[in-house]
C-alpha positions as CSV (number, residue, x, y, z in Angstrom):
1,M,-16.9,-42.4,-3.5
2,N,-19.5,-42.2,-6.4
3,Y,-18.7,-40.4,-9.8
4,C,-21.0,-37.3,-8.8
5,L,-19.3,-37.1,-5.6
6,K,-15.8,-37.3,-7.3
7,V,-16.7,-34.8,-9.8
8,L,-17.8,-32.2,-7.4
9,F,-14.2,-32.9,-5.4
10,V,-12.3,-32.0,-8.4
11,Y,-14.5,-29.1,-8.9
12,V,-13.9,-27.9,-5.3
13,S,-10.3,-28.5,-5.3
14,L,-9.8,-26.4,-8.8
15,L,-11.7,-23.5,-7.1
16,L,-9.7,-23.8,-4.0
17,S,-6.4,-23.8,-6.1
18,S,-7.7,-21.0,-8.4
19,S,-8.4,-18.7,-5.1
20,A,-5.0,-19.8,-3.7
21,M,-3.2,-18.6,-7.1
22,S,-5.1,-15.7,-7.5
23,Q,-4.1,-14.6,-3.7
24,R,-0.4,-15.1,-4.6
25,Y,1.7,-12.3,-4.1
26,S,3.7,-10.3,-6.9
27,V,7.1,-9.5,-5.5
28,I,9.5,-6.6,-6.2
29,L,12.9,-6.8,-4.6
30,D,14.6,-3.6,-3.7
31,T,18.6,-4.5,-3.0
32,D,21.9,-3.3,-2.5
33,I,24.0,-6.3,-3.7
34,D,27.4,-5.6,-3.2
35,S,29.0,-5.0,0.1
36,D,27.5,-7.9,2.1
37,V,26.5,-11.5,0.6
38,D,23.1,-11.8,1.9
39,D,21.2,-10.4,-0.7
40,V,22.8,-13.1,-2.7
41,E,20.9,-15.8,-0.8
42,A,17.9,-13.6,-0.2
43,L,17.5,-13.4,-4.3
44,A,18.0,-17.2,-4.6
45,M,15.3,-17.8,-2.0
46,L,12.9,-15.7,-3.9
47,H,13.5,-17.5,-6.8
48,T,12.9,-20.8,-5.3
49,L,9.5,-19.3,-3.7
50,A,8.9,-18.5,-7.5
51,D,9.2,-21.9,-8.8
52,Q,7.1,-23.4,-6.0
53,Q,4.3,-20.6,-7.5
54,K,4.2,-19.3,-4.1
55,I,4.9,-15.8,-5.6
56,D,5.1,-14.2,-8.9
57,L,8.5,-12.4,-9.0
58,K,8.1,-9.3,-11.1
59,G,11.7,-7.8,-11.0
60,V,14.6,-6.6,-9.1
61,I,15.6,-3.0,-8.0
62,V,19.4,-2.5,-7.7
63,T,20.1,0.4,-5.3
64,S,23.7,0.3,-5.3
65,D,26.5,2.6,-6.3
66,D,28.5,-0.5,-7.6
67,P,28.4,-0.3,-11.7
68,Y,28.4,-4.8,-11.4
69,A,25.6,-4.8,-9.0
70,A,23.1,-5.1,-11.8
71,T,24.7,-7.4,-13.9
72,C,25.4,-9.6,-10.6
73,T,21.7,-9.5,-10.1
74,A,21.2,-10.5,-14.1
75,V,24.1,-13.5,-13.1
76,I,21.8,-14.9,-10.3
77,N,18.5,-14.3,-12.4
78,Q,19.8,-16.3,-15.3
79,Y,21.1,-19.4,-13.2
80,Y,18.0,-20.1,-11.7
81,G,15.8,-19.7,-15.0
82,R,14.8,-16.2,-15.2
83,P,17.2,-14.6,-17.6
84,N,14.6,-12.1,-18.7
85,L,13.7,-10.7,-14.9
86,P,13.5,-7.0,-15.2
87,V,16.5,-5.8,-13.2
88,G,16.4,-1.7,-12.5
89,F,19.3,0.4,-11.5
90,L,19.8,3.5,-9.3
91,K,20.9,6.2,-12.4
92,N,22.1,9.2,-12.1
93,Q,24.6,8.9,-9.1
94,P,27.4,11.1,-8.8
95,A,30.2,8.1,-8.7
96,L,30.3,4.6,-9.3
97,K,32.7,2.2,-7.6
98,N,33.2,-1.6,-7.7
99,H,33.6,-2.1,-3.7
100,S,32.1,-5.6,-3.8
101,K,33.9,-8.9,-3.3
102,Y,31.9,-10.8,-5.7
103,T,29.9,-8.6,-8.1
104,R,32.4,-8.2,-10.6
105,Q,33.9,-11.6,-10.7
106,L,30.3,-13.3,-11.0
107,S,29.2,-10.2,-13.6
108,E,32.6,-11.7,-15.7
109,E,32.6,-15.5,-14.8
110,Y,29.1,-16.2,-15.7
111,P,26.6,-15.6,-18.2
112,H,23.7,-12.8,-18.3
113,A,21.7,-11.3,-20.4
114,L,21.9,-7.4,-19.5
115,G,25.3,-6.7,-20.7
116,S,26.1,-3.5,-18.2
117,H,24.4,-1.4,-16.0
118,D,24.2,1.5,-18.7
119,K,21.7,-1.4,-20.5
120,A,19.2,-1.6,-17.1
121,P,16.1,0.5,-17.0
122,D,15.8,3.5,-14.5
123,A,15.0,2.2,-11.0
124,T,11.9,4.4,-10.7
125,S,10.8,4.1,-14.4
126,L,10.9,0.0,-13.6
127,Y,9.1,0.3,-10.3
128,R,6.5,2.4,-12.2
129,Q,6.0,-0.5,-14.9
130,L,5.9,-3.3,-12.7
131,L,3.3,-1.7,-10.3
132,S,1.4,-0.4,-13.0
133,Q,1.2,-3.9,-14.6
134,S,0.1,-5.5,-11.3
135,P,-3.3,-6.1,-10.0
136,D,-4.6,-3.8,-7.4
137,G,-3.2,-4.6,-3.8
138,S,-1.4,-7.5,-5.2
139,V,2.4,-6.3,-4.5
140,V,4.9,-6.8,-1.8
141,I,8.1,-4.8,-2.0
142,I,11.0,-6.2,-0.1
143,T,13.6,-3.9,0.3
144,V,17.0,-5.3,1.8
145,G,19.3,-2.0,1.4
146,H,18.9,1.8,1.8
147,L,15.7,3.7,0.6
148,T,16.6,6.2,-2.2
149,S,14.9,4.1,-5.1
150,L,11.5,3.4,-2.9
151,Q,12.0,7.5,-2.1
152,N,12.3,8.2,-5.8
153,L,9.4,6.1,-6.4
154,L,7.1,7.7,-3.8
155,Q,8.4,11.0,-5.0
156,S,7.8,10.0,-9.0
157,V,5.0,11.8,-11.3
158,G,2.7,10.4,-13.9
159,D,4.4,8.7,-17.0
160,K,3.7,6.5,-19.7
161,Y,3.1,3.9,-17.3
162,S,0.5,5.3,-15.1
163,P,-0.9,9.0,-14.7
164,L,-0.9,8.2,-11.1
165,S,1.8,9.5,-9.0
166,G,4.2,7.3,-7.0
167,K,2.4,7.2,-4.2
168,E,-1.0,6.9,-5.5
169,L,0.4,4.1,-7.4
170,V,2.0,2.7,-4.3
171,Q,-1.5,3.1,-2.6
172,K,-3.3,1.4,-5.1
173,K,-1.2,-1.6,-6.0
174,V,0.9,-2.5,-2.9
175,A,0.0,-5.0,-0.7
176,K,2.6,-4.4,2.2
177,W,6.3,-3.6,2.4
178,L,8.7,-6.0,4.2
179,C,12.0,-3.8,5.0
180,M,15.2,-5.1,6.6
181,G,16.2,-1.9,8.2
182,G,16.7,-0.5,11.7
183,T,17.2,-2.0,15.3
184,Y,14.4,-2.5,17.3
185,P,13.4,-1.2,20.0
186,E,16.3,1.2,18.9
187,G,19.5,1.4,17.7
188,K,21.1,2.5,14.4
189,E,21.4,0.4,11.3
190,A,23.3,0.7,8.1
191,N,20.5,0.3,5.6
192,F,18.6,3.2,7.6
193,Y,21.7,5.6,7.9
194,R,24.0,4.7,5.2
195,P,24.5,6.3,2.8
196,D,21.0,8.2,2.7
197,P,19.2,8.3,6.0
198,G,17.0,11.3,4.4
199,S,15.4,8.8,2.3
200,T,14.7,6.5,5.2
201,V,13.2,9.3,7.1
202,Y,11.0,10.3,4.2
203,C,9.8,6.8,2.9
204,L,8.9,6.3,6.8
205,Q,6.6,9.5,6.9
206,E,5.0,9.2,3.6
207,W,4.4,5.2,3.4
208,K,0.8,4.7,4.2
209,K,0.7,1.3,3.9
210,P,1.4,-2.0,6.0
211,V,5.1,-2.5,6.8
212,V,6.9,-4.8,8.8
213,F,10.4,-4.2,9.9
214,A,13.1,-7.1,10.1
215,G,15.8,-5.7,12.1
216,W,19.5,-5.9,12.7
217,E,19.0,-8.3,15.9
218,V,17.0,-10.9,14.5
219,G,18.9,-11.8,11.0
220,D,22.3,-11.2,13.4
221,R,21.5,-14.4,15.5
222,I,20.7,-16.5,12.3
223,K,23.9,-17.5,10.7
224,T,23.6,-19.0,7.0
225,G,26.4,-19.5,4.3
226,G,28.6,-21.9,6.1
227,T,29.5,-25.4,5.7
228,Y,26.0,-27.0,5.1
229,L,25.3,-24.5,2.2
230,K,28.9,-25.3,0.8
231,G,28.0,-29.1,0.8
232,Q,25.0,-28.6,-0.8
233,L,25.5,-26.0,-3.4
234,T,27.3,-27.3,-6.7
235,P,30.8,-25.3,-7.1
236,S,29.6,-24.3,-10.8
237,S,26.3,-22.1,-8.6
238,P,27.2,-18.1,-8.7
239,V,25.6,-18.4,-5.1
240,Y,28.5,-20.7,-4.1
241,R,31.2,-18.4,-6.1
242,A,29.6,-15.6,-4.0
243,Y,29.9,-17.1,-0.5
244,E,33.2,-18.5,-1.7
245,L,34.4,-15.2,-2.6
246,Y,32.8,-13.4,0.4
247,N,34.6,-15.4,3.3
248,G,35.0,-18.7,2.3
249,F,31.7,-20.2,3.5
250,Q,32.9,-19.0,6.9
251,G,29.1,-18.4,7.7
252,R,27.3,-15.1,7.8
253,A,24.1,-13.2,9.6
254,S,21.1,-13.4,7.8
255,W,19.8,-10.0,7.6
256,D,18.4,-9.8,4.4
257,Q,16.8,-13.6,4.3
258,V,14.6,-12.7,7.3
259,A,12.7,-10.4,5.1
260,V,12.1,-13.0,2.3
261,F,11.5,-15.5,5.0
262,L,8.4,-13.6,5.9
263,L,6.6,-14.5,2.8
264,M,6.9,-18.1,3.9
265,D,4.4,-19.8,5.6
266,E,6.7,-21.4,8.0
267,S,7.7,-17.8,9.2
268,N,4.7,-18.3,11.7
269,K,6.5,-21.0,13.3
270,Y,9.5,-19.1,14.3
271,F,8.6,-15.5,14.5
272,D,6.2,-12.9,15.9
273,T,5.9,-9.3,15.4
274,V,5.5,-6.2,17.4
275,K,2.2,-4.0,16.1
276,Q,1.6,-1.5,18.9
277,G,3.5,1.4,17.9
278,Y,5.8,2.9,15.4
279,C,8.9,3.2,13.9
280,H,10.3,6.8,14.3
281,V,13.9,7.6,12.3
282,N,15.9,10.4,13.3
283,A,17.7,12.5,10.6
284,D,21.2,10.5,11.5
285,G,19.4,7.3,10.5
286,S,18.9,6.3,13.8
287,N,15.6,4.7,15.2
288,Q,13.4,4.1,18.0
289,W,10.2,2.2,18.6
290,R,7.7,4.3,19.8
291,T,4.2,3.6,21.5
292,D,2.4,6.9,21.7
293,R,0.4,6.0,19.3
294,D,-0.6,3.0,16.8
295,S,0.4,2.4,13.4
296,L,0.6,0.4,10.2
297,H,4.1,-0.7,11.7
298,E,5.4,-3.8,13.1
299,Y,8.7,-5.2,13.5
300,V,9.6,-8.8,13.8
301,V,10.8,-10.8,16.8
302,L,12.1,-14.4,17.5
303,K,9.7,-16.6,19.3
304,P,11.2,-17.5,22.6
305,D,11.5,-21.3,21.4
306,A,12.7,-20.6,17.8
307,D,15.7,-22.6,16.7
308,V,17.8,-20.1,14.8
309,N,19.9,-23.2,13.6
310,E,16.9,-24.6,12.0
311,I,15.7,-21.4,10.5
312,A,19.0,-20.9,9.1
313,R,19.0,-24.8,7.7
314,L,15.7,-23.8,5.9
315,M,17.0,-20.4,4.3
316,D,20.3,-22.4,3.2
317,Q,17.7,-25.0,1.7
318,M,16.0,-22.3,-0.2
319,A,19.2,-21.3,-2.6
320,I,19.8,-25.1,-3.3
321,R,19.8,-25.6,-7.3
């Protein structure tokens, strides 16, 4: 290859690299990191994707009534090298109670920069700040818990971060929503019905951008957090400690990890989506997939030849540091 061709090759490569980088999604995770442990690995996976420069991890919204959930999140952020990653917390809840098997222990045993949930910004304010600071159409919101904070965002009005309403801000800044919620084609799943089914009904009615649902039935077949993860993690890792406290590495379904996995190119090898129809949610949080009209909704299905053990191994590997 002569000199001119080499220069042209480098120039084109840089352009392609710059273009690819400009298409990188900004990601906000909205999690109920408390009762289950799949949230922990899902957050770890996002840090790895950010390390690989495949996403820009903007912040974490903690939608939980556990007072240690926010500081537990800060622990994981610090362990993965992002101590200053913003963590928002759902404020003004009637009561807070530590009910998790691991949030208090991680908060007390590992360093973190947050201090306490009282020091965390309000979830709605942080949502609005992160969205307003992001390029138009660049943000992917991932919800792996109930939708109270997302509803509060949609219902919010203009503030110091943006004169736009929450709905206008979402419409301008968000590319899509990846939602771990529901059972397909029908059923009743915890994120949709507990503790705030009204927020699910509202969000699905008012959301006007594309949304992909990762249902309970998909993640339930993929078991992570077992002996493989135990053998690969250092015992000093907060992820190790969370799984140790939760069930001693007995393995756990990967509901939340599926929603994160959809960001990865590898997801096309293992998953398809059903596009014809929409997710209808009843007042009690139960849902059905209806086909009497089209929508911007999709739900995830495993491909017939997908190896769930292979998927689980990939997910576990994304948590190893």
